[in-house]
C-alpha positions in Angstrom: 99.5 126.0 101.7 97.4 129.1 102.1 93.7 128.6 101.5 91.6 131.8 101.4 93.0 135.1 100.1 92.8 138.0 102.6 92.1 141.6 101.3 95.2 143.7 101.5 93.2 146.5 103.1 91.9 144.3 105.9 93.6 145.2 109.2 95.6 142.6 111.2 94.8 142.2 114.8 97.4 140.0 116.7 95.2 139.8 119.7 92.3 138.5 117.5 94.7 135.8 116.1 95.8 134.8 119.6 92.2 134.5 120.7 91.4 132.2 117.9 93.6 129.5 119.4 91.7 126.7 121.1 91.7 126.3 124.9 94.1 123.7 126.2 92.9 120.1 125.8 90.9 120.7 122.6 91.7 117.7 120.5 92.3 119.5 117.2 92.3 123.0 115.6 89.8 123.8 113.0 91.2 124.4 109.5 90.3 128.1 109.6 92.1 128.6 112.9 95.2 126.9 111.6 95.2 129.3 108.7 94.9 132.4 110.9 97.7 131.0 113.2 100.0 130.3 110.3 99.5 133.7 108.7 100.1 135.4 112.0 103.4 133.6 112.5 104.4 134.4 108.9 104.0 138.1 109.8 106.2 137.7 112.9 108.9 136.0 110.8 109.1 139.0 108.6 109.6 141.3 111.6 113.3 141.9 112.2 112.8 142.1 116.0 113.9 138.8 117.4 112.4 137.3 120.6 113.6 134.5 122.8 111.2 131.7 123.7 110.3 133.6 126.8 108.9 136.4 124.7 111.6 138.8 125.9 113.2 140.9 123.1 116.8 140.1 122.4 118.8 143.1 123.5 121.3 142.7 120.7 118.7 143.0 118.0 115.9 145.1 119.5 115.4 148.3 117.5 116.0 151.7 119.0 112.7 153.0 117.7 109.3 151.4 117.4 109.1 149.3 114.3 106.5 150.0 111.7 103.4 147.9 111.7 103.7 144.7 109.6 102.1 144.7 106.2 98.6 143.3 105.9 98.2 139.5 105.7 98.2 138.2 102.2 97.8 134.7 100.7 101.1 132.9 100.4 102.7 129.6 100.1 104.7 127.5 102.5 107.9 128.6 104.1 110.6 126.3 105.5 113.6 127.0 107.7 116.4 124.6 108.5 119.1 124.2 111.0 122.8 123.6 110.3 123.6 120.3 108.8 123.4 117.5 111.3 126.0 114.8 111.4 124.9 111.9 109.2 123.4 109.2 111.3 124.0 105.5 110.7 122.3 104.6 107.5 118.8 103.3 108.3 116.4 101.9 105.7 113.0 103.6 105.4 111.3 100.5 106.8 113.5 100.6 109.9 112.9 104.4 110.4 109.2 104.2 110.0 107.0 103.7 113.0 103.8 101.7 113.4 101.3 104.3 112.4 99.1 103.4 109.5 96.5 105.6 107.8 93.1 104.0 107.6 90.4 104.3 105.0 88.8 107.2 106.8 92.0 109.3 106.5 92.9 109.0 110.1 96.4 108.1 111.3 98.4 107.4 114.4 101.9 108.6 115.3 102.7 105.9 117.8 106.3 104.7 117.7 107.4 101.1 117.6 108.8 101.3 121.1 106.3 103.7 122.5 109.3 105.7 123.8 109.0 109.4 122.9 112.9 109.6 122.8 113.2 106.6 120.5 110.5 108.0 118.3 112.2 111.4 118.1 115.5 109.7 117.2 113.7 108.0 114.3 112.3 111.3 113.1 115.8 113.0 113.3 117.4 110.2 111.3 114.7 110.4 108.6 114.7 114.2 108.5 118.5 114.2 108.0 118.2 111.8 105.1 115.4 113.9 103.6 117.5 117.0 104.0 120.4 115.4 102.1 117.9 114.6 99.2 116.5 118.1 99.3 119.9 119.7 99.1 120.9 117.7 96.1 118.2 119.2 93.9 119.2 121.9 91.4 118.5 125.5 92.4 116.4 127.7 90.2 117.0 131.3 89.1 114.1 133.7 89.1 113.9 137.3 87.8 111.8 139.9 89.6 109.4 140.1 86.7 108.7 136.3 86.8 106.3 134.2 88.8 106.6 131.1 91.0 104.1 128.6 89.6 102.9 125.7 91.8 100.2 123.1 90.9 98.6 121.2 93.7 95.7 118.8 94.3 93.4 118.1 97.2 89.8 118.4 98.4 87.8 121.5 97.5 87.5 122.3 101.2 91.2 123.1 101.2 90.7 126.1 99.0 87.0 126.8 99.3 86.2 126.4 95.7 85.7 126.5 92.8 82.4 128.3 93.2 80.0 129.7 90.7 76.9 132.0 90.9 73.5 130.5 91.1 70.7 132.3 89.2 66.9 131.9 89.2 64.8 131.6 86.1 64.9 135.3 85.6 68.7 135.4 85.7 68.9 137.0 89.1 71.8 135.9 91.3 70.4 134.0 94.3 73.7 132.7 95.8 76.8 130.7 95.1 77.5 127.0 94.8 80.8 125.5 95.7 82.1 122.3 94.1 82.6 119.4 96.5 85.3 117.0 95.5 88.9 116.9 94.4 90.3 120.1 93.0 93.4 121.2 91.1 94.9 124.5 92.4 97.4 126.4 90.2 99.1 129.5 91.7 101.2 132.2 90.1 103.0 134.1 92.8 105.2 137.2 91.8 108.9 136.7 92.6 109.3 140.3 93.8 105.9 140.6 95.4 105.3 143.9 93.6 102.4 142.6 91.5 99.3 140.6 92.2 99.3 136.8 91.9 96.6 134.4 90.7 95.0 131.2 91.9 93.1 129.0 89.5 90.8 126.3 90.9 89.6 123.6 88.6 87.2 120.8 89.6 88.4 117.2 89.0 86.2 114.4 87.9 86.2 111.1 89.8 88.8 109.7 87.4 91.0 112.8 87.9 90.3 114.7 84.7 89.9 118.5 85.0 86.4 119.8 84.3 86.8 123.1 82.4 83.1 124.0 83.1 83.9 124.3 86.8 86.9 126.7 87.1 87.4 129.8 89.2 90.2 132.4 89.0 91.0 134.3 92.2 93.2 137.4 92.3 95.8 137.2 95.0 97.8 139.9 96.8 101.5 139.1 96.8 102.5 136.7 99.6 104.0 138.4 102.7 107.1 136.3 102.3 108.0 136.5 98.6 110.4 134.2 96.8 113.0 136.9 97.2 112.4 137.0 101.0 112.6 133.2 101.2 115.9 133.2 99.3 117.3 135.7 101.8 116.4 133.6 104.9 119.3 132.1 106.8 120.1 128.4 106.1 121.7 127.8 109.5 119.2 125.7 111.4 119.6 127.5 114.7 119.2 130.9 113.1 116.1 129.7 111.3 114.6 128.4 114.4 115.2 131.6 116.2 113.4 133.4 113.3 110.5 131.0 113.6 110.2 131.4 117.3 110.1 135.2 117.1 107.0 137.1 118.0 104.9 137.4 121.1 101.5 136.3 119.6 102.1 132.5 119.8 100.9 130.5 122.7 104.0 128.9 124.3 102.3 125.6 124.9 101.8 125.3 121.1 105.1 126.9 120.0 106.7 123.7 118.6 103.5 122.6 116.9 103.1 126.1 115.4 106.6 126.1 114.0 105.9 122.7 112.4 102.8 124.0 110.8 104.5 127.3 109.7 107.4 125.4 108.1 104.8 123.3 106.2 103.2 126.5 104.9 106.3 127.4 102.9 107.6 124.0 101.8 106.2 124.2 98.3 108.2 127.2 97.2 111.2 126.1 99.3 111.6 123.0 97.0 113.1 125.5 94.5 115.7 126.6 97.0 117.8 123.5 97.9 119.8 125.0 100.7 116.8 126.5 102.4 114.7 123.4 101.8 117.3 121.2 103.5 117.8 123.6 106.3 114.1 123.6 107.1 114.1 119.8 107.7 117.2 120.0 109.9 115.5 122.8 111.9 112.4 120.8 112.4 114.6 117.9 113.6 115.4 120.0 116.6 111.7 120.2 117.7 110.4 117.7 120.3 107.6 115.3 119.4 108.2 115.2 115.7 107.3 111.6 114.7 107.4 109.3 111.7 104.2 107.8 110.3 103.8 104.9 107.8 101.5 104.7 104.8 100.2 108.2 104.7 98.4 109.4 101.6 98.9 112.9 100.1 96.1 115.0 98.6 96.4 113.1 95.3 96.2 109.7 97.0 99.9 108.9 96.6 101.1 106.7 99.5 104.4 107.5 101.2 106.1 107.9 104.5 104.9 110.7 106.7 106.1 113.1 109.4 103.9 114.9 111.9 104.0 116.7 115.2 102.3 114.8 118.1 102.8 116.0 121.7 103.4 112.9 123.7 102.1 114.7 126.8 98.7 115.0 125.0 98.1 111.6 123.5 94.4 112.3 123.0 95.0 115.2 120.5 94.9 114.4 116.8 97.9 115.6 114.8 96.9 118.5 112.7 99.1 117.9 109.6 101.2 115.2 107.9 104.0 115.8 105.5 104.3 113.1 103.0 107.5 111.8 101.3 108.1 109.2 98.6 109.1 106.0 100.5 112.0 105.3 98.1 113.4 108.6 96.9 112.3 110.6 100.0 111.2 113.4 97.6 108.6 115.8 99.2 105.1 114.9 97.9 103.0 117.4 99.9 100.7 117.0 102.8 97.8 114.7 103.6 95.4 117.4 102.4 97.4 119.0 99.5 99.7 117.2 97.0 102.4 119.2 95.4 102.5 118.2 91.7 104.7 120.9 90.2 106.8 123.9 91.2 108.7 126.0 88.7 109.4 129.5 87.4 107.1 131.0 84.7 107.3 134.2 82.8 103.6 135.1 82.5 100.8 134.9 85.1 97.9 132.6 84.1 99.9 130.6 81.6 101.9 127.4 81.9 105.1 126.8 79.9 106.2 123.4 78.7 108.5 123.1 81.8 105.5 123.6 84.1 103.0 121.5 82.2 104.1 118.1 83.4 
């Protein structure tokens, strides 16, 4: 999920994005660096020039003339790409698929498989992802007009979105700074289907018992996401084609390519839940990545416990996984991530308002 809106007139510097990546061996990327890396890859996905893993342009798809510079980075939601349907593996109960990785009270987790064998761990992840894809594909698709908005409601710590914030004034009424709420927050977003209008993010502080506090609310205007709902709908649902799209671009460090793809898929999962074929394809594409692992007892941003998936390079055991996807242990429905729970996703007519369908 995107966190801080970027001004539409702010220039994009791919070299700057690449330089923000940590040096090899750094145990974990900071959250702001993750955001820059995700946004950079999102721009590359939108570029029709396709690159191989080596970074060499594909001769069959390279343009004859220099392509126009990509649009400026804009806040957006997660995107997911999936590979062609995998053959159904032998039915495995969730308990058998899950590995021995338990989240502790501090929010940490391990992604160590039962056997400790990376190949066995990967097989477990592939089996689980295939079952998740079947569930995702069975959801009803939604129809959305260009004049409508994609509404998503999420929950997580205020650090995820950097707000809500309010002005601080002195005794004379002069603004002396800003104060950001620290605690759990509800985030509501209205993203235009066509991308031709601005969107809106509304942040509301939550009390310790989970009730919204209307006195601590902030509305933030958002430029349309670079990958609009229309663009997501047009993406290929063949897993190999989706992976090729995700791998495109020369600004991604090769040593972190698989991890970057995993993070980028996570960045579009919320809206992809409304597109069953794409949603399923994304999971099947991720199943082709090495070092995707299953994790038990992971909590999402709302505290719901489920079965998790993460990327953990077995060659770098000291590195902490940067993100966990969380699924209901029984239904395998997508719940969100360990920092942001997806509570609702639907289509709405008017920005800033919630219809009965989106009020649950």
